[in-house]
C-alpha positions as CSV (number, residue, x, y, z in Angstrom):
1,X,-79.5,-21.7,-95.9
2,X,-81.3,-18.5,-96.5
3,X,-85.0,-18.4,-95.8
4,X,-87.8,-16.1,-97.0
5,X,-91.5,-15.6,-96.8
6,X,-93.5,-17.8,-94.4
7,X,-90.6,-20.1,-93.8
8,X,-88.3,-17.2,-93.1
9,X,-90.8,-15.9,-90.5
10,X,-90.9,-19.4,-89.0
11,X,-87.1,-19.6,-88.7
12,X,-87.1,-16.2,-87.0
13,X,-89.8,-17.3,-84.5
14,X,-88.0,-20.6,-83.9
15,X,-84.8,-18.8,-83.0
16,X,-86.7,-16.4,-80.7
17,X,-88.6,-19.3,-79.1
18,X,-85.5,-21.4,-78.3
19,X,-83.4,-20.2,-75.4
20,X,-79.8,-20.7,-76.7
21,X,-78.4,-20.8,-73.2
22,X,-80.9,-23.5,-72.1
23,X,-80.3,-25.4,-75.3
24,X,-76.5,-25.6,-75.0
25,X,-76.8,-26.1,-71.3
26,X,-78.7,-29.3,-71.9
27,X,-75.6,-30.6,-73.7
28,X,-72.7,-29.2,-71.7
29,X,-72.2,-27.6,-68.2
30,X,-72.2,-23.8,-68.3
31,X,-70.6,-21.1,-66.1
32,X,-72.0,-17.6,-66.0
33,X,-69.5,-14.7,-66.1
34,X,-71.2,-11.3,-66.4
35,X,-73.5,-11.2,-69.4
36,X,-72.0,-14.2,-71.0
37,X,-72.0,-18.0,-70.3
38,X,-68.9,-20.0,-70.8
39,X,-68.2,-23.8,-71.3
40,X,-65.6,-26.2,-72.4
41,X,-66.2,-26.3,-76.1
42,X,-68.3,-29.3,-77.2
43,X,-66.6,-29.3,-80.6
44,X,-63.0,-29.8,-79.5
45,X,-61.3,-31.1,-76.3
46,X,-60.1,-28.5,-73.9
47,X,-59.6,-28.1,-70.1
48,X,-60.1,-24.3,-69.9
49,X,-63.4,-22.9,-71.1
50,X,-63.1,-20.8,-74.3
51,X,-66.7,-21.4,-75.6
52,X,-68.7,-18.2,-75.0
53,X,-72.5,-17.8,-75.3
54,X,-73.9,-14.3,-75.9
55,X,-77.4,-14.7,-74.4
56,X,-78.5,-11.2,-75.5
57,X,-77.5,-11.6,-79.2
58,X,-78.3,-15.3,-79.3
59,X,-75.0,-16.7,-80.7
60,X,-72.0,-18.6,-79.5
61,X,-68.4,-18.5,-80.4
62,X,-65.4,-20.6,-79.4
63,X,-62.2,-18.6,-79.1
64,X,-60.2,-21.9,-79.2
65,X,-61.4,-23.7,-82.4
66,X,-63.3,-20.8,-83.9
67,X,-66.7,-22.5,-84.1
68,X,-69.6,-20.0,-84.2
69,X,-73.3,-20.1,-84.7
70,X,-76.9,-19.8,-83.4
71,X,-79.4,-22.5,-82.2
72,X,-79.7,-24.1,-85.7
73,X,-75.9,-24.1,-86.3
74,X,-75.3,-25.7,-82.9
75,X,-77.8,-28.6,-83.5
76,X,-76.3,-29.1,-87.0
77,X,-72.8,-29.4,-85.6
78,X,-73.5,-31.3,-82.4
79,X,-76.0,-33.8,-83.8
80,X,-74.3,-34.0,-87.2
81,X,-77.5,-33.3,-89.1
82,X,-78.4,-31.1,-92.1
83,X,-80.3,-27.8,-91.9
84,X,-83.8,-29.1,-92.2
85,X,-83.2,-31.9,-89.7
86,X,-81.9,-29.4,-87.3
87,X,-84.9,-27.2,-87.8
88,X,-87.2,-30.2,-87.3
89,X,-85.4,-31.2,-84.0
90,X,-85.7,-27.6,-82.7
91,X,-89.3,-27.3,-83.8
92,X,-90.2,-30.4,-81.9
93,X,-88.4,-29.0,-78.9
94,X,-90.4,-25.7,-79.1
95,X,-93.7,-27.4,-80.0
96,X,-93.9,-25.8,-83.4
97,X,-94.9,-27.2,-86.8
98,X,-92.5,-26.7,-89.6
99,X,-94.1,-24.8,-92.5
100,X,-93.3,-25.2,-96.2
101,X,-90.2,-23.5,-97.5
102,X,-91.7,-22.5,-100.8
103,X,-94.2,-24.2,-103.2
104,X,-91.6,-26.2,-105.0
105,X,-89.2,-27.0,-102.3
106,X,-92.1,-27.6,-99.8
107,X,-93.3,-30.5,-101.9
108,X,-89.7,-31.8,-102.2
109,X,-89.0,-31.4,-98.5
110,X,-92.3,-33.0,-97.5
111,X,-91.6,-36.0,-99.8
112,X,-88.1,-36.3,-98.5
113,X,-89.2,-36.1,-94.9
114,X,-92.0,-38.6,-95.5
115,X,-89.6,-41.0,-97.2
116,X,-87.0,-40.7,-94.4
117,X,-89.6,-41.1,-91.7
118,X,-91.0,-44.2,-93.4
119,X,-87.6,-45.7,-93.8
120,X,-86.7,-44.9,-90.2
121,X,-89.9,-46.5,-89.0
122,X,-89.2,-49.5,-91.2
123,X,-85.7,-49.9,-89.7
124,X,-87.0,-49.7,-86.2
125,X,-89.7,-52.3,-87.0
126,X,-87.0,-54.5,-88.5
127,X,-84.8,-54.2,-85.4
128,X,-87.8,-55.3,-83.2
129,X,-88.4,-58.2,-85.6
130,X,-84.9,-59.4,-85.3
131,X,-84.9,-59.0,-81.6
132,X,-88.1,-61.0,-81.3
133,X,-86.6,-63.7,-83.4
134,X,-83.6,-64.1,-81.1
135,X,-85.9,-65.0,-78.1
136,X,-88.6,-66.8,-80.0
137,X,-87.2,-70.2,-79.2
138,X,-86.2,-70.7,-82.9
139,X,-82.8,-69.1,-82.8
140,X,-80.8,-71.5,-80.6
141,X,-77.9,-71.4,-83.1
142,X,-77.7,-67.6,-82.8
143,X,-77.9,-67.8,-79.0
144,X,-75.2,-70.4,-78.9
145,X,-73.0,-68.1,-81.0
146,X,-73.6,-65.2,-78.6
147,X,-72.7,-67.5,-75.7
148,X,-69.6,-68.6,-77.4
149,X,-68.5,-65.0,-77.6
150,X,-69.2,-64.6,-73.9
151,X,-71.9,-62.0,-74.4
152,X,-74.1,-61.3,-71.4
153,X,-77.9,-60.8,-71.7
154,X,-77.6,-57.2,-70.5
155,X,-75.0,-56.3,-73.1
156,X,-77.0,-58.1,-75.9
157,X,-80.0,-56.0,-74.9
158,X,-77.9,-52.8,-74.7
159,X,-76.8,-53.3,-78.4
160,X,-80.2,-54.6,-79.6
161,X,-78.7,-57.8,-81.0
162,X,-81.1,-60.0,-83.0
163,X,-81.4,-62.9,-85.4
164,X,-82.5,-63.5,-88.9
165,X,-84.0,-67.0,-89.1
166,X,-84.3,-67.3,-92.9
167,X,-84.7,-65.2,-96.1
168,X,-88.5,-65.0,-96.1
169,X,-89.6,-63.9,-92.6
170,X,-88.6,-60.3,-92.7
171,X,-90.1,-59.4,-96.1
172,X,-93.4,-61.1,-95.1
173,X,-93.4,-59.2,-91.8
174,X,-92.7,-55.8,-93.4
175,X,-95.3,-56.2,-96.2
176,X,-97.9,-57.3,-93.6
177,X,-97.2,-54.1,-91.7
178,X,-97.9,-51.9,-94.7
179,X,-94.5,-51.3,-96.2
180,X,-94.1,-51.5,-99.9
181,X,-91.6,-53.7,-101.7
182,X,-89.8,-50.6,-102.9
183,X,-89.5,-49.2,-99.3
184,X,-88.2,-52.6,-98.2
185,X,-85.5,-52.5,-100.8
186,X,-84.7,-48.8,-100.4
187,X,-84.1,-49.2,-96.7
188,X,-81.5,-51.9,-97.4
189,X,-83.3,-54.4,-95.2
190,X,-84.4,-56.4,-98.2
191,X,-83.1,-57.2,-101.6
192,X,-84.4,-59.0,-104.8
193,X,-83.1,-62.2,-106.2
194,X,-82.3,-62.5,-109.9
195,X,-85.8,-64.0,-110.2
196,X,-87.3,-60.9,-108.6
197,X,-88.2,-62.5,-105.3
198,X,-88.0,-60.2,-102.2
199,X,-85.7,-61.6,-99.6
200,X,-84.0,-60.6,-96.3
201,X,-80.6,-59.0,-97.1
202,X,-79.0,-60.6,-94.1
203,X,-80.9,-63.9,-94.2
204,X,-79.9,-66.4,-91.5
205,X,-77.3,-64.2,-89.9
206,X,-76.7,-62.9,-86.4
207,X,-77.9,-59.3,-86.5
208,X,-76.2,-56.2,-85.2
209,X,-78.2,-52.9,-85.5
210,X,-76.2,-49.9,-86.5
211,X,-77.5,-46.8,-84.7
212,X,-76.5,-43.2,-85.3
213,X,-76.0,-40.4,-82.8
214,X,-79.7,-39.5,-82.9
215,X,-80.6,-43.0,-81.7
216,X,-82.0,-44.0,-85.1
217,X,-81.4,-47.4,-86.6
218,X,-79.8,-46.6,-89.9
219,X,-78.5,-50.0,-91.0
220,X,-77.7,-53.6,-89.9
221,X,-74.6,-55.7,-89.8
222,X,-74.9,-59.5,-90.0
223,X,-72.6,-62.4,-89.1
224,X,-72.8,-65.8,-90.7
225,X,-73.6,-68.7,-88.3
226,X,-71.4,-71.3,-90.2
227,X,-68.6,-71.2,-92.7
228,X,-69.6,-70.7,-96.4
229,X,-68.2,-69.0,-99.4
230,X,-70.0,-65.8,-98.5
231,X,-68.3,-63.0,-96.5
232,X,-68.4,-63.7,-92.7
233,X,-69.7,-60.1,-92.0
234,X,-72.0,-58.1,-94.2
235,X,-73.7,-54.7,-93.9
236,X,-76.9,-53.7,-95.4
237,X,-76.2,-51.4,-98.4
238,X,-75.9,-47.6,-98.3
239,X,-79.3,-45.8,-98.3
240,X,-80.7,-42.3,-97.7
241,X,-80.2,-43.2,-94.0
242,X,-76.9,-44.9,-94.1
243,X,-73.5,-43.7,-95.5
244,X,-70.8,-46.0,-94.2
245,X,-68.1,-43.3,-94.6
246,X,-69.9,-41.0,-92.3
247,X,-70.9,-43.4,-89.6
248,X,-69.2,-44.9,-86.5
249,X,-70.6,-48.0,-84.9
250,X,-71.7,-47.4,-81.2
251,X,-71.5,-43.6,-81.5
252,X,-75.0,-43.5,-79.9
253,X,-73.7,-45.0,-76.6
254,X,-70.5,-42.9,-76.8
255,X,-72.6,-39.8,-77.0
256,X,-74.4,-40.8,-73.8
257,X,-71.0,-41.4,-72.1
258,X,-69.8,-38.0,-73.2
259,X,-72.9,-36.3,-71.7
260,X,-72.3,-38.2,-68.4
261,X,-68.8,-36.8,-67.9
262,X,-65.4,-36.0,-69.5
263,X,-64.1,-38.4,-72.1
264,X,-60.3,-38.0,-72.4
265,X,-59.9,-40.4,-75.3
266,X,-61.9,-42.4,-77.9
267,X,-60.9,-45.9,-78.9
268,X,-61.6,-46.8,-82.6
269,X,-61.8,-50.5,-83.4
270,X,-62.4,-52.3,-86.6
271,X,-65.6,-54.3,-86.2
272,X,-68.8,-54.6,-84.3
273,X,-68.0,-57.6,-82.2
274,X,-64.7,-56.0,-81.0
275,X,-66.7,-53.0,-79.8
276,X,-69.3,-55.1,-78.0
277,X,-66.7,-57.3,-76.3
278,X,-64.5,-54.4,-75.2
279,X,-67.6,-52.5,-74.1
280,X,-68.7,-55.4,-72.0
281,X,-65.2,-55.5,-70.4
282,X,-65.8,-52.0,-69.1
283,X,-64.4,-49.7,-71.8
284,X,-67.3,-47.6,-72.8
285,X,-65.5,-45.0,-74.9
286,X,-65.3,-47.3,-78.0
287,X,-66.5,-47.1,-81.6
288,X,-65.8,-49.0,-84.8
289,X,-65.0,-47.7,-88.2
290,X,-66.6,-50.9,-89.7
291,X,-63.4,-51.3,-91.8
292,X,-59.8,-50.1,-91.6
293,X,-60.2,-47.3,-94.2
294,X,-61.0,-44.3,-92.1
295,X,-62.6,-41.2,-93.8
296,X,-62.4,-37.5,-93.2
297,X,-66.1,-37.5,-92.1
298,X,-65.5,-40.2,-89.5
299,X,-62.4,-38.3,-88.2
300,X,-64.5,-35.1,-87.8
301,X,-67.3,-37.1,-86.1
302,X,-64.8,-38.6,-83.7
303,X,-63.3,-35.1,-83.0
304,X,-66.6,-33.9,-81.6
305,X,-66.2,-36.2,-78.7
306,X,-62.5,-35.8,-77.9
307,X,-59.2,-34.8,-79.5
308,X,-57.2,-38.0,-78.5
309,X,-57.9,-41.2,-80.5
310,X,-56.6,-44.6,-79.8
311,X,-56.5,-47.0,-82.8
312,X,-57.1,-50.6,-81.6
313,X,-57.2,-52.7,-84.8
314,X,-56.1,-56.4,-84.8
315,X,-52.6,-57.7,-84.6
316,X,-52.3,-58.2,-88.3
317,X,-53.0,-54.5,-88.9
318,X,-49.4,-53.6,-88.5
319,X,-48.6,-55.2,-91.8
320,X,-51.3,-53.4,-93.8
321,X,-49.2,-50.5,-95.0
322,X,-51.9,-48.7,-96.9
323,X,-54.4,-48.8,-94.0
324,X,-51.7,-47.8,-91.6
325,X,-50.8,-44.7,-93.6
326,X,-54.6,-44.0,-93.9
327,X,-54.6,-43.2,-90.2
328,X,-52.8,-39.9,-91.1
329,X,-56.3,-38.6,-92.0
330,X,-57.0,-38.5,-88.3
331,X,-53.8,-36.5,-87.7
332,X,-54.7,-34.1,-90.5
333,X,-58.0,-33.3,-88.8
334,X,-56.1,-32.2,-85.7
335,X,-56.6,-35.3,-83.6
336,X,-53.8,-36.7,-81.4
337,X,-53.4,-40.3,-82.6
338,X,-51.9,-43.2,-80.7
339,X,-52.0,-46.9,-81.8
340,X,-52.6,-49.8,-79.4
341,X,-50.1,-52.5,-80.2
342,X,-52.0,-55.8,-80.3
343,X,-50.4,-59.3,-79.9
344,X,-49.6,-60.8,-83.3
345,X,-52.7,-62.3,-84.9
346,X,-55.1,-61.3,-82.1
347,X,-57.9,-58.8,-82.2
348,X,-59.3,-56.8,-79.2
349,X,-62.1,-59.4,-78.7
350,X,-59.5,-62.2,-78.5
351,X,-57.5,-60.3,-75.9
352,X,-60.5,-59.5,-73.8
353,X,-61.8,-63.1,-73.9
354,X,-58.4,-64.7,-73.1
355,X,-56.8,-62.1,-70.8
356,X,-59.8,-60.1,-69.5
357,X,-60.1,-56.4,-69.0
358,X,-56.7,-56.3,-67.3
359,X,-55.1,-57.7,-70.4
360,X,-56.7,-55.2,-72.7
361,X,-55.8,-52.3,-70.3
362,X,-52.2,-53.4,-70.6
363,X,-52.5,-53.0,-74.4
364,X,-54.0,-49.6,-74.0
365,X,-51.2,-48.6,-71.6
366,X,-48.7,-49.5,-74.3
367,X,-50.3,-47.3,-76.9
368,X,-47.8,-45.3,-78.8
369,X,-47.7,-42.3,-81.2
370,X,-48.5,-43.2,-84.8
371,X,-45.0,-42.7,-86.1
372,X,-43.6,-45.0,-83.4
373,X,-46.1,-47.7,-84.3
374,X,-45.1,-47.4,-88.0
375,X,-41.5,-48.3,-86.9
376,X,-42.9,-51.2,-84.9
377,X,-44.9,-52.3,-88.0
378,X,-41.7,-52.2,-90.1
379,X,-39.9,-54.3,-87.5
380,X,-42.7,-57.0,-87.7
381,X,-42.2,-57.3,-91.4
382,X,-38.5,-58.2,-91.3
383,X,-36.5,-61.0,-89.8
384,X,-33.7,-59.1,-88.1
385,X,-31.5,-62.2,-87.8
386,X,-31.0,-62.0,-91.5
387,X,-28.5,-59.2,-92.4
388,X,-30.2,-58.3,-95.6
389,X,-33.6,-58.0,-94.0
390,X,-32.1,-56.0,-91.1
391,X,-30.7,-53.6,-93.6
392,X,-34.1,-53.3,-95.3
393,X,-35.7,-52.6,-91.9
394,X,-33.1,-49.9,-91.1
395,X,-33.7,-48.2,-94.5
396,X,-37.5,-48.2,-94.0
397,X,-37.3,-47.1,-90.4
398,X,-34.9,-44.2,-91.2
399,X,-37.4,-43.1,-93.9
400,X,-40.1,-43.1,-91.2
401,X,-38.0,-41.2,-88.7
402,X,-37.3,-38.6,-91.4
403,X,-41.0,-37.7,-91.3
404,X,-40.8,-36.7,-87.6
405,X,-41.9,-33.1,-87.0
406,X,-39.0,-32.2,-84.8
407,X,-35.3,-32.9,-84.4
408,X,-36.0,-34.1,-80.8
409,X,-38.5,-36.6,-82.1
410,X,-36.1,-37.9,-84.8
411,X,-33.4,-38.3,-82.2
412,X,-35.7,-40.4,-80.0
413,X,-36.8,-42.6,-82.9
414,X,-33.2,-43.2,-83.9
415,X,-32.6,-44.5,-80.4
416,X,-35.5,-47.0,-80.9
417,X,-34.2,-48.1,-84.3
418,X,-30.7,-48.6,-82.8
419,X,-32.2,-50.7,-80.0
420,X,-34.1,-52.9,-82.5
421,X,-31.4,-53.3,-85.1
422,X,-28.3,-53.3,-83.0
423,X,-26.7,-50.6,-85.1
424,X,-25.2,-47.6,-83.4
425,X,-27.1,-44.4,-83.1
426,X,-24.2,-42.5,-84.6
427,X,-24.2,-44.6,-87.7
428,X,-28.0,-44.2,-88.1
429,X,-27.6,-40.5,-87.7
430,X,-25.0,-40.4,-90.5
431,X,-27.3,-42.4,-92.7
432,X,-30.2,-40.1,-92.0
433,X,-28.2,-36.9,-92.7
434,X,-26.6,-38.4,-95.8
435,X,-29.8,-39.5,-97.4
436,X,-32.1,-36.7,-96.1
437,X,-33.4,-34.5,-98.8
438,X,-32.9,-30.8,-98.1
439,X,-35.8,-29.6,-96.1
440,X,-37.6,-26.7,-97.5
441,X,-37.5,-24.1,-94.8
442,X,-40.4,-21.7,-94.5
443,X,-39.6,-18.3,-95.7
444,X,-38.2,-16.0,-93.0
445,X,-41.0,-14.4,-91.0
446,X,-41.5,-10.9,-92.2
447,X,-43.4,-8.2,-90.3
448,X,-46.7,-7.8,-91.9
449,X,-47.0,-4.3,-93.2
450,X,-50.3,-2.7,-92.9
451,X,-50.5,-2.0,-96.6
452,X,-50.2,-5.6,-97.6
453,X,-53.2,-7.7,-98.6
454,X,-52.9,-9.6,-95.3
455,X,-52.8,-6.3,-93.4
456,X,-55.9,-5.1,-95.2
457,X,-57.8,-8.3,-94.3
458,X,-56.9,-7.9,-90.6
459,X,-58.0,-4.2,-90.7
460,X,-61.3,-5.1,-92.3
461,X,-61.9,-7.8,-89.7
462,X,-61.3,-5.3,-86.9
463,X,-63.5,-2.6,-88.4
464,X,-66.4,-5.1,-89.0
465,X,-66.1,-6.6,-85.6
466,X,-66.2,-3.3,-83.8
467,X,-69.2,-2.2,-85.9
468,X,-71.0,-5.5,-85.6
469,X,-70.7,-5.3,-81.8
470,X,-71.7,-1.6,-81.8
471,X,-68.7,-0.2,-80.1
472,X,-69.3,3.5,-79.3
473,X,-66.4,4.8,-81.4
474,X,-68.0,3.2,-84.5
475,X,-71.4,4.8,-84.4
476,X,-70.7,7.7,-86.8
477,X,-69.0,5.5,-89.4
478,X,-70.9,4.7,-92.5
479,X,-69.7,1.4,-93.9
480,X,-71.4,2.1,-97.2
481,X,-68.5,4.5,-97.9
482,X,-66.0,1.7,-97.5
483,X,-64.9,-0.8,-100.1
484,X,-64.3,-4.4,-98.8
485,X,-62.5,-6.9,-101.1
486,X,-63.4,-10.1,-99.4
487,X,-66.9,-11.4,-100.4
488,X,-67.8,-12.3,-96.8
489,X,-66.7,-8.9,-95.6
490,X,-69.0,-7.3,-98.1
491,X,-71.9,-9.4,-96.8
492,X,-71.1,-8.4,-93.2
493,X,-70.7,-4.7,-94.1
494,X,-74.1,-4.7,-96.0
495,X,-75.8,-6.5,-93.0
496,X,-74.4,-3.9,-90.6
497,X,-75.5,-1.0,-92.8
498,X,-79.0,-2.5,-93.2
499,X,-79.3,-3.3,-89.5
500,X,-78.3,0.2,-88.5
501,X,-80.9,1.7,-90.8
502,X,-83.5,-0.5,-89.0
503,X,-82.0,0.2,-85.6
504,X,-81.1,-3.4,-84.9
505,X,-77.7,-5.0,-85.5
506,X,-77.5,-8.5,-84.1
507,X,-74.6,-10.7,-85.0
508,X,-76.7,-13.9,-84.8
509,X,-78.5,-12.8,-88.0
510,X,-75.3,-13.4,-90.0
511,X,-75.4,-17.2,-89.4
512,X,-78.3,-17.4,-92.0
513,X,-76.0,-15.7,-94.6
514,X,-72.5,-17.0,-94.1
515,X,-70.5,-20.1,-93.2
516,X,-70.0,-19.7,-89.5
517,X,-66.5,-21.3,-89.8
518,X,-65.3,-18.9,-92.4
519,X,-64.5,-15.1,-92.2
520,X,-67.4,-14.6,-89.7
521,X,-65.5,-16.7,-87.2
522,X,-62.4,-14.6,-87.7
523,X,-64.4,-11.4,-87.1
524,X,-66.1,-12.7,-84.0
525,X,-62.7,-13.9,-82.6
526,X,-61.9,-10.2,-81.9
527,X,-64.7,-10.0,-79.3
528,X,-62.3,-11.4,-76.6
529,X,-60.7,-9.6,-73.7
530,X,-60.4,-5.9,-74.3
531,X,-59.5,-6.2,-78.0
532,X,-62.4,-3.9,-79.0
533,X,-62.6,-1.7,-76.0
534,X,-60.8,1.4,-74.7
535,X,-58.9,4.3,-76.3
536,X,-56.2,2.1,-77.9
537,X,-59.0,0.2,-79.7
538,X,-60.6,3.4,-80.8
539,X,-57.4,4.7,-82.3
540,X,-56.6,1.4,-84.0
541,X,-60.1,1.5,-85.5
542,X,-59.3,4.9,-87.1
543,X,-56.0,3.5,-88.4
544,X,-57.8,0.5,-89.9
545,X,-60.3,2.8,-91.6
546,X,-57.5,4.9,-93.1
547,X,-55.7,1.7,-94.3
548,X,-58.9,0.5,-96.0
549,X,-59.4,3.8,-97.7
550,X,-55.8,4.0,-98.8
551,X,-56.0,0.6,-100.4
552,X,-59.3,1.5,-102.1
553,X,-57.7,4.7,-103.5
554,X,-54.6,2.7,-104.6
555,X,-56.8,0.2,-106.5
556,X,-58.8,3.1,-108.0
557,X,-55.7,4.8,-109.3
558,X,-54.4,1.6,-110.8
559,X,-57.7,1.0,-112.6
560,X,-57.7,4.6,-114.0
561,X,-54.1,4.0,-115.2
562,X,-55.3,0.9,-117.1
563,X,-58.1,3.0,-118.6
564,X,-55.5,5.7,-119.6
565,X,-53.5,3.1,-121.5
566,X,-56.6,2.2,-123.5
567,X,-57.9,5.7,-124.0
568,X,-58.1,6.8,-127.7
569,X,-58.9,10.6,-127.5
570,X,-57.1,13.5,-125.8
571,X,-60.3,14.5,-124.1
572,X,-60.7,11.0,-122.5
573,X,-57.1,11.0,-121.4
574,X,-57.4,14.4,-119.8
575,X,-60.5,13.2,-117.9
576,X,-58.7,10.2,-116.6
577,X,-55.7,12.2,-115.6
578,X,-57.9,14.5,-113.6
579,X,-59.5,11.6,-111.9
580,X,-56.1,10.1,-111.0
581,X,-55.1,13.5,-109.5
582,X,-58.3,13.6,-107.4
583,X,-57.7,10.1,-106.1
584,X,-54.1,10.8,-105.3
585,X,-54.9,13.9,-103.3
586,X,-57.6,12.0,-101.3
587,X,-55.1,9.3,-100.6
588,X,-52.4,11.7,-99.5
589,X,-54.7,13.4,-97.1
590,X,-55.1,10.2,-95.1
591,X,-52.8,9.6,-92.1
592,X,-50.0,7.3,-93.0
């Protein structure tokens, strides 16, 4: 988000006021090495630190996952908030007041912030109201339900559990505390009947607050006290505070656990009560997707805490083919996924209550890779004593094994299929080879020639990195004389040129102009080891400049030839031919 005027001055002051090292150090342990600080990256799981903080230039860069940024980018990524929310959090930390962005957006931002603050306050008040109800002496049914689930008072307090006694109490409470009917509805806490009456959205239910990573109450879940034709569990609707596809239940407590120490894996369950029960049993690294359909946003949120995920849905989950395949979204986001095989028909809460923490730990110990679990799921669907169903199982299982990423993995899976079906491994292998569609092999690796488009991009990155970080062999090079094809490269080159004119080139300034996960990350990746230092780097820099110039001349010649084809007069053609001759001579003078 670019900023200008008073707001731009404020952003500059905010970045100067906030100590990047101190800020990141409040989230993760740091180790100083020379002029840089290093840490294990907070955005992906790693054992060896590759996350570097340049204190002088006020930016960070991870040489493992490529994440880069400044103080604002860090808060956006770590706290999963937007630009203005990150600015507000940092301003509060620095003791500054956020000014208006501009006349029009200032009014919009102020209204948006006011609305969000009002809704947040309303949700906090609602949570306290429900909590008070639970211990008011009028919620015995709700307390009995909690006791039947084996919940302890300390865990109930930890999760802020409460009670809705009826449909009228909450609206009356909120209106009496100055909230408007519109705010009550917009928050999701209340709804209107067909007759227009304001009612509690979760009237009569056992209440579970949904809290985000910033410790804000964003929604509520409710569980019915007795069987009816209504859904047993219900969430308040999506609002400006709550987007179900972007939220994970209990992420607030997981964040605290992550800060307290390493978290090797994250357990994702299906519902609130599973999380609370498993948490009470001592497994603190647990969240819920509030449904089996995981989203890309939830996968990315999970990845911020660790790279290994255990899926612990109920014992019926294996038969839900669509949801089972939906777990591939986690894998596609770079997470290592294992599935906890649950006893048929039981959910994690059932296991904890009947077998204790030891029983659930045994389930975790049996967790298997996703592809293995898919074969187990196929096994559960078929009666292998029936020859026809056994054949169906084998056909489905071989199809799953075919998706394995390596021959070794396919070989191992065939062994499991053989064990389950009683069919020899050699017969299964023949079936797999006979039915397997020809795999499209990647094209043979070719050495990337410097004059290819890929080589040009690599050369541009090196030139820009060396100039951006003010390496001594770059100081006489004028980037205004160079043509960059990539749009981000053009921005970086212009920024360097302007910075040199002003006597100040700071990489951190680019985070206001470019996506830190795009080409800027690739450029900053080169600031590692001795990539940019020494005689070899200086010579490579010259070679890269020559490559860029050759490519520019080549494109110029091609453009002139196109002009020549369209030229109508002899004079125009002679002029174009002269220009082609000049460009060709300049190109030939360059070192090849």
